[in-house]
N, C-alpha and C positions, 0 to 999 in steps of 0.2 A: 318506671317508678311511679307509684301513686302520688297524686298531689295531696299535700297535707290539709287537714281541716284547720281553720283559723278562727280564733275568738279574740275580739278586742273588748276588754272590760274597761269602760271609760267612766270616769267620775267627774264631778263638777266641783271645783274649788278645793281640791285636796292638796295640802301643802306637801312639798317634797320631803320634809323631815318627819312627817307624821306617820311613821311606821315604827313599831317597836323594834323590828330588825335593824332599823337605821339608828337606834339608840335614843328614841324619843323618851323623855323622862316620865310621861304621863299616859299617853294613848297606848291602848293594847290592841294589837292586830295579830293574834296568834295563828290564825288560819292562813292569812296572806303571808305571814312570816314563814310558815312551814313550806308553802309552795315556793316562795321567793328564795328560800335557802337552796333549792335545787335549780334555780334559774339564774339569768344574768341580770344583775341589778345595777343600773346606771345612776351613780350618785351625783352627777353634774348634768341633770336633765332640766331643760327650761321650756317655758312657754314664751316665745319671743314677742307676742302681742297679747298680754295676759288679761283678756276678758273673753266672754263666751263666744261671741260671733267671730272675731278675727282669728282666735285660736283654732276654732273648729274649721275655719276656711283653710288654714295651713294644714291641719290634719287631713282634710278631705281632698286637697289638691296637691299636696307635697310641695307647695310653693311658699316663698317668703311673702311677707305682707305687702311689700311694694309691687309684687307681681299680681297677686290676687286683689290688690287695691284696698283692702280693709285694714287700715292702720289705726282704727279706733272702733268704738261700739256704735253701731247705727242699726236700728230696726227698719223693716220695710224696704230694704234694698234687695232686689231680686238676685238669686244665686244663679249666675249664668256661666257655668264652667263646663266646657266640653269634655274634659278628662277628669275623672274622679277616682278615688280609692275603690269604692264599691263598683263603679262602672267597669274598671279594669278586671276585677275578679268576675263580674258577670260576663264580660266579653269572652273570658276563657273557660266558661262552663260551670263556674261556681254557683251554688244556690246562695244568694246574698239576701240577708234579712237584717233589719235594724229594729231595736226595741228601746224605747225610752226617749231621751232627750236628743233632738237634732238641732234645734234653734236655727232653722233656715227659713227663707221666705221665697215664695208662698209656703205656708207651713206644711202643706201636703206634697211639696217637692220631694221626690224620692232620692234625688242626688245619685242616681245610678244603682240603687238597691232594687232588687226584685219586689220587695215589699217592706213596709214600715208599720210598726205599731207605736203610736206616738204618745209621749207625755213629756212636754217641755217644761213643766212646772209653771209657776205664775209669771206669765208674760203680759205686762200691761198693754202692749201694742196689740197682741192677739185678742185679748179680752175686749178691747174697745171696738174691734171691727167684726168679730164673729157674732152672728145672730144667736148661736148656741155654742157652748163650750165643746160639745161633741163634734163640732166641725173641725176643731183644731187640737183635739185631745181624745185619744182612745181610752185612757184610764178613767175619765169622768163618767162616760156611759156605763162602764163596768162597775164603778163605785156606786152609782145610783141604782143599778140593778141588784147588786148583792146586798146593799144596805136597805133596800126597800123604800128608799126616800128619793122621790123625784127631784128634790132640790139639793141633794147632797153635793158638797163641794169640799175639796181637800183644803181650801183656804178659810173655812168657816170658823176656825179657832181665832182668826183675826190678827195673827202676828205677821209682821212685814216680811216680804220675800228678800229683803236686803238688810234687815236690821240685826242688831245685837240682842234683841229680846229672845229668850228661850223658854220653852215649856215642853212637857211631854206631849206626844201624839194623843189626839182626843178620840180616836176610834180604835177598834180592835187591831192588833199588830198586823194581822194578815191583810188588812186593807191599806196599809201604808204603801206609798208609791214605790219604795225600795223593794218591798215584797212582791208587788205587782210586776215590776221589771224582772225580778228573779223567777217568778212563776211562769211568765210568758217565755223566758229563756229556757226553762226546764221543758215546757210544752213543745217548743221548737225542737229541742234536742231529741225528744222522745218520738216525735212524729215526722222527722225529716226523711227525705229520700236518701236511703243509704247508698244509692248508686251514683250520687253526685257529692263532691266535696262541698263543704259549706264555708262561707265567710259570714260570721255572726258578729254584729255590733251591739253589745249590751251596754247601754248608756244610762247610768244612774244620775238622777238630778241632784241628789245629796252627795256630799255634805254641805252643799250650797244652802243658805238660809231659805226658808224658815228653819230655825233650830228647834225641830220638833221630833226628835227620835222617840222610840218607845220608852216608857217610864223606866224600865230596868236599865236601859243604856244611858239615859240621862242621869239617873240617880247614882249610878256607880262612880261617877266622877265628881259629884257635888262635894263630897267630903274629902277628896284627894288633895294632898299637898301639891301645889303647882308652883314651879319657879316663876318669878315675874318675867314678862316678855322683855326683850332688849329694847331700851329707849335711849337713843343718842341724845347728847346734850344739845344738838342742833334741831331736834324734832319740832319743838313749838315754834321756833323762829322760822323754820322752813315751810311747815305745813299747817300751823295753827289757824291761819286765816281761812282755811278751807272747811273748818269745823263749825258745828252748831251744837252746843251742849244739850239742847232740848230736842234734837232729832236723833233717834236711836239708829238711823241709817246713815248718819253723817260719816264721811270718810276719815275725819279726825275727831277723836273723842278721848278725853281723859276720864275714863270710867272709874267710879268707886270700885273697890276690890270685889265686893259681892256681886255686882252686876257683871264685871269681867269674868268672875268665876262661873256664873251661870251661862254666859255666852260660850265659854270654853267647854263647859260640860255638855252643852247642846251640840257643839261642833264635834267634839271627840266622841260623843254618844252616837252620832250619825256614823262615824267611822267604825266603831265596834259593831254596830248593826250591819253595815255593809260587809264587814269582815265575815260575819257568820253567813250572810247570804251568798257571798263569793264562795265560801266553803261548800255550800249546798250545790252550787253550779259545778264546781270541780268534782264533787262526789258523783253527780249525775253524768258528767263526762266519762268517768271511770265505769259507771254502771252500764252505760250505753256503748262501751267499747271504743270511745273516742278520747281516751286519756293520753293519746299521743298527739293531741291537738297542739298547735302553736298558739300560745296564749300571751297576750300583752295586757299589762295593767298600767294605766296612766291616767292623766287628768288634763283638763283644758287650761288650768291655772291654779294657783294657790289661794291663800287667804291671809291677809296681814295679821288678823286676830290680835291686835294690840301692840304689835311691834312698832315702836316709835309713836305710840298712841294712834296708829293708823288701822283702818279696817277695810274690808272688801279687797279690791285687787287693782289692776291698771298699772301700778308703779313697778319699777324694776328691782325693788328690794327682794331679798331671798324669799320672804314669806309669800309674796304674790307671784313671782316669776319662776321659782324653783318648784319642780313637780316630780312626783314619783314616775319611774319608768322602769318596768321590770318585764323581761322577755324570756319565756321558757318554752321548751318543747323539743322535739327530735332534732338533732343536729346542732343544738345551741349549747355551747360550753358554759356551765354555771360559773358564777363568781361575781366579784365586785369590779365594775368598770368605771374609771374616773374620767373618761373622755367627755367632752362637752357635746351633748346631743340636744335635739329639740323636736317639736311635734312634726315638722315637715319631714323628718327622717322616718316616720312610721311607714308611710306609703312605699318608698323604695325598699325598705327593710323587709316588709311583708311580701312584696312582690318577688324580691330576690329569694326569700326563704321558700316560696312556692315554685321557684324555677320559671317565673314569668318575666317577660321583658318590662323594663321601666320606661314609660313614655318620655319623650324628649322634653315635655313641658315641666317635668318634675325637677325641682331644685334641691331637694333634700338628699341626704346621703344614707346609704345602706350601712347601718351601724355594726353589722356583722362582718362586712368585708370591705367597706369603703375607707377612703382616706379620712382620718379625723380632722375636724376643723380646728384652727388655731384660736380664733376669736369669734364669738357670737355677738351680733348686733340685735338688740331688742328695742322696741318703741311702743308708744301708745299716746294717742291724742287725748288730752284731758278736757280742754275747752276749745272754742274757736280761736282763743288767743295763745294757745301753746300746747306743746307735747313734751313728753319725757323720752329720753333715749339712754341706752346703756350699752356698755361693752363688757364682756367678761371672757377670760381664757380659762376659767375654773379656779384660778387663784386670786386674780385681781378683778375688781368691779369698779367701773367708771360710770358715773351718772351725769347727764347734762339736761337741764330744763330749758326749753327753747324760749319760754316767755321772758326770762330775765337772765339767762346764761349761768344760773347757779350750778356749780360743779361739785362733785364729791368723788373721792377715791377711797376704796376700802381694800384691805388685805383679808380675803376670806379665810385663809389658813389660820391667821392669828386672831381674827375678829369675825367669826362667822355670823354674828348678830348685826354687823355693820354699824357699830356704835361710834367708832373713832375715825374721823375724816383725816386723810393723809395728804401731804404735799406730793408733788410730782405728777400733776395732771397733764402737762404739756404733750408728751408723746401720745397719750390717749386722746387728747383733744384733736391732734393731727390725724390720728387714725379715724376718728368719727367724721371729721371733715371730708376725708377721702370717701367714706361710705355714703355720705349725704350729698356729695357733689352731683349736680345735675338734677336734683329733685325739684318737682314743680313748686314746692313751697318757697324755694330760694333760701335754703338754710346755709348756703355757703357762698361767700364772695371772695374771689382770689383764693387764699388758703385759710381764711378765717370763718369761723362759725358766726352766723348772723342771728341775733335775737329778735323777738317780737314779730316774727312772720306769721301771718294768718294760716291756720291749718284747718283741715277737714278730716272727718273720720273715714271718708272714702275718697281715694285719689281719683282724679279724672281718668277716663279711659284713653 
């Protein structure tokens, strides 16, 4: 039996509810919807450590955060993993290639891929140490060549890479990073070696800020009626101190309605743009006779986008931690799957689908044939003084903040927006204590959770 071709379509900061097939009231994703209607769509998929670097480490190693040691966001930490998702497919004869965002260090680390065409988006750390952007970004030299401007930069419109400010893309649409990733994907599919199966990682930087989709995509949402985001009555008391009303990249912002509308239009506009580009990729798969490819569509984490007046990611609330996860192709039964899955499950699932062995280092589960997990533990370091942890079984969600012991419990079935805090945290607190027992931070003493322990984004080896 021939080994299947595999395509991972990976996005950055795409909320799990932001597909129209999932019932979103505003965003339109007709082409992904069409494909997803014939695939398996996991409605309880999570990023257990929801920022770019630790989430991608889980994807690429198949491990939980405490094993790959990245429990928060930290740049400049070498990626030293002997067993990786791409490396295993390369080992067994696949032609492995990555296009777009990797967010590893050093930036040119191939992480087991045969080859990489890189565009990580605006990374402050990389820009500070690179003598020229071309050293750490393959899209920039291309942009300079096709625009005829030696100084051309995708960031010259000036909006921040983490802010809520939105505006249309300032160059021709075909020069947008989303289009570049798509075109390089199409070129790979058309020029590949037909005698080898491929493992292709197509990684879009968007809908991560800057919110700069093409004008048509931005403008189609500006006039749309948008229901207000969920805001719990506890939001200001719990997170208000983290905000700065004069910083558009602040994690807590009580935005005026028009500014929030523009941010959402930019965010949703990116999704509609990617939706059309994904359709182009799927069409080329069919044209090239590879329409029986196993395809995964997912994201590293979500975006709070005003839920509880919060923005960006890191926290365990649904807006940040819940992600899309759709899997389709030969041998995969279509339908809606409500089991709790997460990013570390991608590696064993794809290896299993290809009939390849799963390395002993992998801690994820094959979502097509493995035993479902009962409870997922997620976490993320916020500052040196504290981290956030959460547990969910897909119905209930428990949060614990280590800096002060603040707890929350939500019923996701009755309250999917996590507005209303509930009593009954004790059994969840005990469950979390068991999961944190023995951690180097000292989160547990006896049977009790300990607050105020110093934390680090990377655990000691």
